[in-house]
N, C-alpha and C positions, 0 to 999 in steps of 0.2 A: 552277123557279128553280135556278140552278147551286148545287150543294152541299146542296140540301134533303134528299135521301135520307140524307145523312150526319147532318144536324142533327136528323132525326127518329129516329135510331138511338140507343137508350139506351147501347149500347156506346161509341158515339162521344162521347156526353156524358161518360161515365166517363173516357174517354181524356183529354178536355179538362180535367176536374177534376183528375185525377192529374197531368197536365202542368203545370197552374197551380201545384199544390203543389210540384212538382219544380223549378219556376223560382223561386217565392217563398221557400220555406223555406231553401234553401242560400244565397240572397242575403242573407236576414235573418241567418243564422249568420255569414257572412263579414263582414258589416258590423258586427255587434255585437262579434265577436272583434277585428276591426281597431280599432274605436273604443276597446276596452278597453286594448289594448297600444300604441296610438299615444300614449297618455298616459304611458307608462312610458319614461323616458329611459334610454338604454344607459349602462353604466358607462364604456365607452371614450369616449363622447361624439362618436363619428363621425357625420357626416351620411350620408344615403343616397347622395348624389353622391360623397362621399369613398370610401365602401365600394365602390360600383360601379367607380370609377376604379382603386382599389387592386386589386381582384380581376382586372380586365381586364389591368392591368400585370403582375400575378403570373402570369397565364396566357399572357403573351406576345402578347396581342391588341392591336395598336396601331392598327387601322383602324376601330375602333368608338368613336363619340362618346357622351357622356352628356349628355342634354339635359333641360330642364324643360318640362313640359306642363301646361296648365290642367286643373282638375277633380280630384275625389277618386277614388281607386282607378282612375285613368286610366292607370296605369303599364303599359308594354308595350315589347316589343322590335320594332323595325321592320327586318326583314332587307334590304329594298330600299334603305333609306337607311343601313344599318349603324349604327343609333342605339338606345341604351337610353334610353327616355323615361320620366322619373319625374314624378309629380304634385308640385306645389309643396310640399305637406306632407311628402312623403318625400324630395324633393331637398334641401331646406334643413333639415329636421328631423333629430333624432338619436334617434328612438324605436326601441324594439326591433322594433315592427311595420314601420316604414319601412326598417330595415336588412334585415329578412327579405325584404321585397318587392323591394328593390333587388337583393339577391343572387339572387333568383329570376329576375328579368329578365336579369341577366348570365348566369345559367345557360342561357337561350335563346341568347344570343350565343355561348357556348361550344359549344353543340350545333351551331350553324351552322358554327362554325370547324372543328370536328372531323368534320363530315359525318354527324352522328347520323342513322341511317337513317329512323326514324319522322318526323323533321323533313323529310327529303327527300321521303318519301312523301306527307306532308300537303301540302307545297307543290305537288306534282304533281296533287293532287286538287282544288285550289282552282278552276280553271276549270270542272270538271265539277260541283262543289258549287254554285257560283253559279247554274248552269242547273238542276240537279236539285232543289234545295230549293224553287224557285219553280214550274218547269214540271211537275215530277213529280206533285205533288198535283193540279194543274190538269187534266192529262191523265186522271188517275184519276177525278176527279169528273165530268168531261165524259163519259167512257165509261160509267160507271155511271148517270149521269143519263139516258142514253138509254133506260133501262128503267123509268123512273118511271111511264109510262103503263100498265104492266101487261102490255105486249106482250112483255116479256122483253128481254134485252140482245142486240142484234144480234151475230152471230158475228164480223163484221168489226171490231167495236169492242173485242173482247177483247185483241187484240195492243196496241191503244192503251192500254188500262188497265194491262197488264203492263209496257209501256214506261214508263208513269208510275211504277209501283212500282220498276222498275229505276233510273230516274233519281233517285228519292228515296233509293234504297239508297246512292247515292254520297255523299249528305249524311250518312247514318247512318255509313258507313265513315269519313268525315272526323271525326265526333265520336269514334268508337272509337279511331282513330289518334291523336287529340289527347290521349287519356288518358296513354299512356306518355310523350308529349312533356312534358306538364305535371308529371307525377309525377317524371320524371327531372330536370327543371329544379329542382324543389324539393329533391330528394335532393342534387343538386350544390350547391345554395345552402347547405343545412344543413351539409354536410361542409366547405365552404370557410369559412364564418363560424365554425364550431367549431374547425377545425384551425388557422385563422389567428388565433384569439384575438379575433376581431372582437366576438363575443358570449361572455360568460363561461359556464361550465357551468351556472350558476344561471339564465341568461337564455335558453339554447338551448330549453328546453321551451316558453317563451312564443313564440319564433320558430316552432317546429314547429306550435304550435296555429294560428297565423295562416296558415301555408302549407297545413295540413291542411284548414282551413275553405275556403280558396280552391280547393283541388284538388277538393273535393266538389262545387263548382258544375259542374265539367266531368263528373264522374261522373253527376250528376243529368241534365245535358243529354244525355249519351250514352244514358242509360236511357230518357229521354223519347222520343228519336229511335227507339230500338229498339221501344218500345211502339207508336209511330205506325206504324212499318213492319209490325209484327205485325198491327195492326188492318187495314191496307190489304190485306195478303196474305189474311187469313182472311175479310175482307169480300168480296173478289173471288172466292175459292174458294167461298164460300157462294152468291154470285150465280150462278156457273157451275153449281153443283149444282142450284139452284132452277130454272135455265133448262132443265135436262135433263129435268125431271119433266113 
């Protein structure tokens, strides 16, 4: 059965367990941190929408709209539509958390406006990532699955396995490049809301906590992708070594 050699491997089980924790725990952290500070109204009383529009205007960006979108923590910047989309809670609300999130998404709009290189690189990787994240592991599993019978892995299948690893590597690179993009957007956001007096000095630490928790989800995703890639490489090298004996 496809994937059975992986599922019977204790190392693979460990990778899956670690991966599950890397997905679950950061999400739990960001949600709990957000829920805490979304209950704290900002002193200025500005809504997330007002903050986003104000920063865009101050930065001279007139071709980006600010829109409301359904869902909680569904906030994002859509470069194709040139739209900062904020969840209803953050669009209409005036919490410290909502202001930090709104400023973060505007940070992405600023990155696109100034041609921030990691953003350009990440956009260029998108087509390869969509292919590599799905097809890469599939090719890898198929190639190694050919050796389940004990006859060894056919030599002609090894390039197929390495191609799968290379394709998955594009997805890993995407996650790694995403880190400076997200961290830079948060740094821009904090500087703008602090310098512009949108949040008072006493409120900035709360905004920083929200953005730090959110950023860690991307750190965890990149780490999980790297662990998966390392497993694929070492599993394949071990299979090749065993086949030579």
